[in-house]
C-alpha positions in Angstrom: 2.7 44.8 52.0 2.0 42.7 48.9 3.8 39.6 50.0 2.1 36.4 51.1 3.0 35.9 54.7 1.6 33.3 57.1 2.2 31.5 60.4 4.2 28.3 60.1 4.8 25.8 62.9 8.5 25.2 63.6 9.9 22.7 61.1 13.3 21.1 60.5 12.9 22.0 56.8 13.9 25.7 57.4 16.9 25.1 59.7 19.3 27.4 57.7 16.7 30.2 57.6 15.9 29.9 61.3 19.5 30.0 62.2 19.9 33.2 60.1 16.9 34.7 62.1 18.4 33.6 65.4 21.9 35.0 64.5 20.5 38.3 63.5 18.8 38.8 66.9 22.0 37.7 68.7 24.2 40.1 66.7 21.9 43.0 67.6 22.5 42.4 71.3 18.8 43.1 72.1 16.6 41.2 74.4 15.2 38.3 72.3 11.4 38.4 72.0 9.5 36.1 72.4 11.4 34.1 74.9 11.4 30.9 72.8 13.8 32.4 70.4 16.4 32.4 73.2 16.4 28.5 73.1 19.8 27.2 72.0 19.4 25.9 68.4 22.6 23.9 68.5 20.5 20.7 68.4 18.0 22.2 66.0 15.9 19.1 65.5 15.7 18.7 69.3 14.7 22.4 69.7 12.0 22.1 67.1 10.6 18.9 68.8 10.7 20.7 72.1 8.6 23.5 70.7 6.1 21.1 69.2 5.9 19.1 72.4 5.2 22.3 74.4 2.0 22.8 72.4 0.8 19.4 73.6 2.0 20.0 77.2 4.7 17.3 76.9 7.8 17.6 79.1 7.0 21.0 80.4 8.8 22.3 83.5 6.7 22.3 86.7 4.3 25.3 86.7 4.6 26.0 83.0 1.6 26.1 80.7 1.3 24.7 77.1 2.1 27.1 74.4 2.2 27.2 70.6 5.1 28.7 68.6 4.8 29.9 65.0 7.2 31.5 62.6 5.9 34.4 60.5 7.0 33.2 57.1 7.2 35.1 53.8 6.5 32.7 51.0 8.3 34.6 48.1 11.8 34.2 49.5 11.2 31.6 52.2 12.2 34.0 54.9 11.3 33.9 58.6 10.2 37.4 59.5 9.2 36.9 63.1 8.2 34.5 65.8 5.1 34.4 68.0 4.4 32.3 71.1 0.9 31.8 72.3 0.2 30.5 75.8 -2.9 28.4 76.0 -3.7 29.5 79.6 -2.2 31.8 82.2 -0.9 31.2 85.7 -1.3 34.0 88.2 2.3 35.0 87.6 1.8 35.2 83.8 -1.4 37.3 84.2 0.8 40.0 85.8 4.1 39.5 83.9 3.6 37.7 80.6 0.3 37.5 79.0 -1.0 35.2 76.3 1.0 36.3 73.2 4.6 37.3 72.8 6.0 38.1 69.4 9.1 39.7 67.8 10.1 40.8 64.3 13.5 40.2 62.8 15.5 43.4 63.3 16.1 43.9 59.5 12.3 43.5 58.8 11.0 46.0 61.3 8.9 49.1 60.3 7.2 47.3 57.5 3.9 46.3 59.1 4.9 42.8 60.1 4.3 43.3 63.8 0.7 44.2 63.1 0.4 41.2 60.8 1.9 38.7 63.2 -0.4 39.9 66.0 -3.4 39.7 63.7 -2.5 36.1 62.7 -1.7 35.2 66.3 -5.2 36.4 67.4 -6.8 34.1 64.8 -5.0 31.2 66.3 -6.6 31.9 69.7 -10.2 31.5 68.5 
């Protein structure tokens, strides 16, 4: 893997690319991982703001914990390869059925080492 990839906070700048990522997951008919990718992107700017607010604990549903979402971004072609969601703390339920980090790789980019890379970069964010 010689490309430069890094975690990028959700941004309105890459709407077309995110919608391509989202559509690819939907067309596969698989369970979408992490759960934040299942958020309806019809109001894209609103969705991005909701993800950024969740990091600050703003407007969270009762019983939810703050979480940070990042896109695994390949600089060369400005492609979103995956998404990771990192919870800042865990409830008792999440300790048994969720955990701190959820991540998924775009179906067409699997088996290329990106899952290892996104987990490695996600762990750096938890320090």
